[in-house]
N, C-alpha and C positions, 0 to 999 in steps of 0.2 A: 602312653609314653611317646609314641611316634608324633602325636599331635604337638606335644610340648617341644620336642626337638625341632619340628617344622616351624613352630612359632618363634623359637629362639633364633633359628637360622634366618627366618624372614625379618625379624627385628634387626639382626646384625646387618643384613643387606640394606635395609632401609636407613638405619641410623649411621652406620660407618661407611658403607659403600655408596650411599646416597642414590640408591636405585629407586625407580618408580614402582608403585604397586603393580602396575601392568607387567613390568619386566620380572618382578619377583614371582608373580603368579605363573608366568611362563616357565621360569627357571625351576621353581619348586613344584610345579603342577598342582597349585592350590588356587581355589576360586578367589577372585578379587574381593567379593563380598566378605569372605572369611578373613582376608587380610585387613579389610577396613575395620571389622569388628575387633580383631587383635590389636590393630593400631590404636583404636580409641580406648580399649580397655587397659592397655599397657602404656598409654601416653607416649607413643613413639615420637611424636612431633616435639614434645618437651625434651625427651632424651636426645634427639638429633640436635636440637638447638644447644643443649648443654655440651654435647660431644664436640660440636663445631667451635663453641666458645673456648673449650679447654684445649683445643688442638691448633691454636694459632701457631704459625711458624716463627722460628727465632728471628728471621729477617724482618717479619712484620713487627715484632716486639722491639727489635733494634731500631727500626725506622721510627716508630712512635717515640722511643726514648730520644733519638737524635733530633726529631722534630720539636719535641718539648724543650730540649736543651737549646736548640737554635732560637726558638721563640723567646726563651728567657734571656738569651744574649741580646736579641733584637730589642726587647723591652728595656734592658739595662742601657743599651746604646741610646735609645730614644730619650731616656731620662738623664743622659750625660754621665752615667756612672762608669766607673772603671771596670773593664772586662778582664778577668783573670786569664792569663795565657793557658792555663791548664784546661779551662772550659773550651777555648778555641781549638786547642790541640785535640781534645776529645771529639769535637764535632768533625774535624777533618779525618780523624782515624775511623770514626763511625761511617762516614761517607765512603771511604775507600774500602771498608770491610763489607758494606751492604751488598754490593754486586757479587763478591765472591761467596758470601754466605748464601745468597739466593741461588747461585749456580750450583753450589754443593747440595742445598736442600732439594732442588729440582732433580738432581742426579739421583739422590737417595729415594725420592718419591717415585721416579720412573723405575728404579730397581725393585721397589715394593710391588709394582704392578706387572712385573715380568712373570712369565710362566716359571714355575718352580725349577724346571730343568735348566734354564738359562741363568738363574740368579747366581751371582758370585757369593761364595761363602766367606764371611768375615771381611775385614779390610785388608786389601793387598798392600804391600809395601809402597807401591806407586800411589795409591789413594792416600795413605798416611802422609807421604811426603808432600803430596799436593795440598792436603789440609794444612800441614805445617807451614808451607810456603805461602799459599794464597790467603788463608784465613788468619793464621796466627802470626804471619809475617816473619817466620824463621827462614833465613836464607842459608843455604849450604853452598860452599865453594867446591866445585868438583875438581 
């Protein structure tokens, strides 16, 4: 049973925390050869690749969407076609939101890596207001 728990812990560190086998061996006090066997048997590389693919950040997805939309507008302009104002408006909104979404995601990511004792619990009213103002564009007059 202990072996199975160690293997699961090692896999999580490798797949989700992107640690090296050397670091995992030191942390869990397991031989690197054993880790290499577990890695091959349980296909850790495939699982890591899938994990990374499924965990793209929203700002990356938003950027790709904005980039594709901008490319389609440029293609239409090159063909001399009429560009709908809504598409242009969408591009400008995406561009203004990208920076704020990235800042927010970086903040959340850094909080995930904080020691448990210093992690804030839940969203504070200040964070909610910041999200509403900077990401959602809701302005409150004080």
